[in-house]
N, C-alpha and C positions, 0 to 999 in steps of 0.2 A: 504494500500499500504505500503511496506517495505521501510525502511530508505534508502537514497542514498546520494552519495557525488559526487561533481564535482572534478576531478583531473587533475592536469596538468601533462603531461607525461614526466617529466625528471625522471631519476632514480639515486638512490644511491646504486650501487652494492656492495655486500659483498666481502671480500677478499678471493677469491677461489683459488689463485695460482698467480705465478709471472707474468704471462701474462694477468692477469684480469685487467680491468680499474681500476684506483685509485681515481676516483672523481665522481661527478655527471655526467650523461651522457645524450645525446640527439642526435639529427639529424640536419643537415643543407644541403643545396644544392646550387650549383652554379648559380648565376644569371647574371654575367657580366664578361667580360675579365678583367684581371687584378687581379684576385684572390678574386673576391666579392662572398660572400655567404650569403644566408638568413636563419635565424632561428627563434625561439621564443624569446621574451624578458625574459621569466621566466627561460630558459635554462641558460642564461648568467648572471642573475641577482647576484649582489654581488661577481662577479668573480674576483680573483686575478690573474688567469691564465686560458686561454683557448687554448685547443689542438685540432687540426683538422686532421684527417686521411682520405685520399682520394687517389685513384689511386696508392696504394702501398707505399705512402709517408705520413709523418706526419709533420705539420707546427704549429709553434705558431700563434695564430690568434689575430688580434686587434679587439675590439668592437668599431665600428665607429659611430653608431648610434642606439638609442633604442626608439621604440614607445610603451610604457607601456600600453597605452590606448587599442592599438589593439593587443598587445603582438607579436611584431615583432622586431627583431634586425638584423642589417647588420654587417658583419664581413669581415675581409680581411686577407688573407694570402699571403706570398711572392712567388706566383706561377702565371705564365702568361698564361700557356697553358691549363687551366682547361676549360672543354667544359660546356657552360651555358646552361640551359633549357629554351626553349621558354615559354613565359608567355601568358596565354589565356586572353580572356575578361571574367571575371567572372560574368559579368551582363548577360551574353548570356547562362549561363548553365541552364539545365532543370532537374526538379524532375525526378528521376527514371533513369537518365543516368548513365552509368557504369563508376566506378571509381576505382582507384587503389592507395593504400597508401604505401609509401616507407620509410623505416627507420631501426633502430636498437633497437628493444624492448627487454627489460629485458636482457641486454647484459651480466650480471653476471651469468646468466643461460644458455641462448641461444647463447652466444658468440658474436663475432663482424663481422659476415657476415650479409650482407643486407638481410632484410626480406620484402616481398611484400604480400599485402592482397588485395583481390578483394571485391567490393561491389557496392552499388549505392548511389546516392545523395537522401537521404531520407527526407530532410526537409531543408527550407530556411526561417530563422527566425531572430528575433533580440534579443540581450542580451545586456543590459546596453546601450542602444541607438546606437548599431552598428550591422551590418548584420553578421551573421554567417551561415555557412553550417553545417548541420547534416548529417552524413554519418553512414552506418551500416558495413563499412569495419572494420575487427578486427583490433584495435591498442591498445597498452599497454605502460607502462612506458619506456621512451627512444625513443618512436616515435615522441615526440615533435619537431617541427622544420623541420619535413620531408615533402617533397611534395606530394600533392594529385593531381594526374594527370588524364586527360580524355583519351579516347581510341587512341588518336593520339600522346600522349606523351607530351602535353602541360599541365603546371601546372595551375590548377584552385583554389588551396588553400594551406594553410599551416597548417598541422595538429597541433592540440595545446591542447586539453582536451578531457574529456570523463565522462561519468556517470558510476558509479559502485554501486552495491546494490545487495540484495538477489533476487530481481525479475527483474533485469535489465541486458540485454545483448546487445553488439554491439550498443551502443549509444554513438557516438563521435562526435567532432566538429572540424571544420577547419576555418581558417581565409580567407576569399576571396583575391584572389591575387591581385585584383584591389588596396586594401589598400596598399599592398607592393609596387606596382608600384608607388604610391604617395611618399612613403619613398625614393625609388631608385631616382626618379626625383628630390627630394629635395636635395639629396646628390651628384648629378651630375653623377650618374651611368647609362651608356647605357645598356639597356637589349634588349633581342630578343623578339620579338612579336610573334604573331601565327606563328606556324611552318607548317610542312606538314599536309595535311588534310586527307591522307589515314589512315583508322583505322588499328591498328596493333593487332595481336593476342598476348597472354600473354607472350610467350618467346621474340618475336621481341620487345615488349614494354619494357620488363626488360632490354634487351640488349641496347635499346636506352637511357633509363633514368638512369640506375645505375652508369654509369661513373661520373655523376654529383653529386651523393649523398655521403655526408660525415658523418662520425662518429665524434662526439663531446665529449670531456672529458673536465670538468669544476671543478676547484679547487675555493672553496668560502672562503672568509675571515671568520675566526672563526669557520668553520665547522670541524666536527670530522670525516675526511675521513679515509678510510682504510689504506692509506699509507702517507707518508710525503707530505705535501704541500708546494708550493714555499714560500720563505720568504716574509713578509709583507712590507719590506722596500722598494721594487720597485713595487708598484701596477700598473697595466696596461701596461706593456711592449708592444711595438709595433713589429710586424714582422721585420725580418732582412734580409739583402742581403749581400753576400760576393763577392768581385771582386778580382781575382788573379793577382797580379802584377808581378808575377815571382819570382824565387829564395827563395820561402817559405814565400814570403811577400804578405799579403792580405789586403784589405781595407774593412772594414765593415761599412754598412750603415743601418739606420733604416727607415722603410717605415712610412711616416707621413700621417695621414688619411685627407681627405678634411673636410672642416668646416669653421667656422667664428671665429674671436676674435676681441677685442678691442685694437688696436695698439696704444702705446703711454702711457703717464702718465699725470694726472692732479695733483697728491698728492706728493708734494715735488720735482716734476721733474723740469728739465730745460725747458726754453721756447722752445727749439728746439725739444721737445718731445710732443708738442701740435700742433693743437688740437687732442684729442683722436678721432680715427675715425675706423670704422668698415671694416675689411677686410675678404674676403671670398674666400676660396680655392675650386674651384669645382672639382679639380682632386687631387690624392694623389701625393706625391713626396718623394724622398729619400734624406736623409741628413746624413753626416758623423756620425757615433756613437762616434768618437773621432775626435779631431783636427788632421790634417795631421801631421803624424810623421816624424822624420828625416829619418827613414829607408824607409818610403814610398816615400819620396821626392828624396832620393838617387836612389831608383829602377826606377823612372821615369825620373829624370833629370841628373843622373850620377854624382851628386855632392851634397854636404851637406854645405850650407853656414852659419849654425847656430852657435851662439855664445856659447850656453850651450849644448856641444857636448854629445849626448846619443841617440842611435837609437830609443828608446821607448819614448823619449821626444817629444813634439810638435816641428816642424820646427819653427825656429824664426829668426828674422832679414831679413825677406823677404819683398820685395815691393809688391804693388798691381800688378804692371806690371809683376813681376816675378811670382806672383800666377796665373795671366791670362795665362802666358806661361805654367805653370804647368798643368793647367786643360786643355789646348789644347793638350799637349803631352800625358797626361793621357787618354784623348779620343781617340787619335790615337793608343794608345798601347792597349787599351781594346776594341776597336770598339764600345764605348758608349759615348753618348755626356754629358760630365760632365760640370759644371758651378760653378762659386762662387755663394752662395746664394744670392737671393735678401734680402734686409733688412727686408721685411715683412716675408720671409720664415724663416729667422733667428730668429726674435722675436717669431714667432708662434711656432717654434720649442723649443725654450728656455723656453717659459712660459708653454708649455705642458698642457694647459687647466687652468693653474692658472691665477688669476688677481691680485696677490699680487706683492710687489716689487722685490722679488726673486721668483724662481720657489718653493721655500721651505717655503715661507711665508713673512710677513712683519718684518721690523726691522733688523738691522745688525746681531743680535744674530741668526735670522733664517737661515743665510747662513751657519752657523756652519760647517759641514763637507763636503759642497757642492763645495767648491772653495779654490784655492789658489790665495792669495792676499798679500798685502804688510805687512799685520799683522801676517801671518804664513808661507810665502813662504821661508823665510831666504835669500831673494834677489836673487833667482834662479827659473827657471822653473822646473817642476816636470814631470815624466813620466805620459802619458795620463791614465785616468781610475782609479787613486787611490783615487779620492774624490767620494762621492756618486752621482749617476745619477739622472736626473729628473725622473718624473713618466712615461715618454716615453722611458726611458733607454738610454738617451744621456748623455754623461760625459763632464764636463768641459766647459759647456756654460757660466759659470760665472768664471772669472779669468783665471789663467795659462798664456795665450797669448791672445792679442786683435786679432781679426778675421776679415779679410777684407770681405766686401760685394760687390756685382756688382755695386750699386747705386753710382750716383754723390751725392755731398752734397748738401742739401737744408736747409735753416734756420729754416723752419718749416714744418709741413705736409699740409699746405694749398695747395689744388690741387693734393695731393698724390694719386697714384693709388690704387684702392680698390679691385683689382683682385690678388694681391700678386706678381705682376710682378715687376722687377726692375725699378727704377725711374732715367732714363738716359737722360732725356730732361729738359732744362730750369733751370738747377742748376749751382752750382759753377764748372765751367770747370777745375779748378786747383786743386780740392780736391775729394777724395774718402772717402767712410764710412768705420768705424771700429765699431765693437760691442763687448760687453762682459767683458771689463776690462782686467786687467793682474796681474801677480806676482808682479809687482812694483807699483800698484795703490790700493787706499784704498777700503774697502768693498762698500762705497757709489758709487763708479764709476764701480761697477760690476752688477748693478741693470739690470733687464730684458730690461728696456727701454732706458738705457743709450746709447747715440750716441757719437761718436768722428770723427773728420775729420782730414785728413792730405793729403799731397801730394802723388800722386800714386808711385812717385819714392822713398819714404822713409816711415817712421812710427815710432810711439813712442814705446818705451820699447820693441824692437824687435818683431813686430807683426808676426803672422802666418796665418793660414786659415783652413777653413773647406769646403767640397765640397757637391754639390747637384747633383742628377740624376732625371730628370723630366720624362724621357721616359725610363721605365724599363719593 
């Protein structure tokens, strides 16, 4: 028997022209409302940037969760109206049943139009203690992450690998979709179950499935791609959303993925930062990419109360009450429901997956170019976005201005919510919470876990705010 190899079907296309993809390519498909897509873990492994094209539009994608054992990954893009595919019960499939594989094989040669191949489920076996489907539908490099569907357009598996060799043809594999259902449930993503039961002919099936299938381009850290790759200084930026405030003023927000983190600090922290406790977000939310600027405040409130006047600087010297009035008017102006962040939302977004004192590491030297504080600010605030962002692409979470949160003040985290919601009961009725430190405070007060209290009618060192959007 001739030699053969097991190949994972992501591709590195050659540079054939300006319109050719410039990174590793693969396939993904929509599995839930809110811009959720499924692909293979190996497609996005070591990615510094993921770009998804679907429905004639392209989006930067966030990698929300990866299951390396089963070769699955969950992505999210900032699009709400993408049509999800129904997911079948892959335990009910039968050998010999007809299947079709959708994807973008060999994009550098065949282009980025969707391709569809027909075959049958030819095997049902186990590899490395997990179930896999063997199929004889033709698939190639770039098919990885594409849906394998039955005759009614339901997804039964995720195409992920194949055998190649001189005596081998049309031997490929797919991950049963029930494994993906477990991943989606763990991440709080609602998915469509079995859909219509009528069998569709080829053209009707393609018409139903294709709008939910996406072309994926991935730039990897250290990879030698045909074109320039994104800078490594901001790994893993999240998808973004822009809201028009009129007069050429926009507000940019970053979509934060669901997940869990350890809130608070045990090492060198204050007593009010304890006990460290696990907080889990079951749904994504948006948070301001920048602190609210003076021009944004002016566009919504019709005035600028700041001390350090500059349209691009954060609004300062605003009370909690004033910030609540701002988000109320902002909601009315944009027909969206904005809020101040809960304390948990703020710290989760600030940490961006880090467990260190600052998003950039431990020790005051780690804060480096990430914050304006009393040691480098010159006793003034600075325009937003001049320091380095955290790895989720959010600026000025450390320093510049203190930022109001929705919560009442509590002296410790005993009894704190664990779902990420604001803690507005049982606390100090006279004080609200501020986070992040400021231009007039030392680096030690700019840590990710630092909490500060003050009356809602005033604040230290001219506080400002950042907004969140939970229904987008």
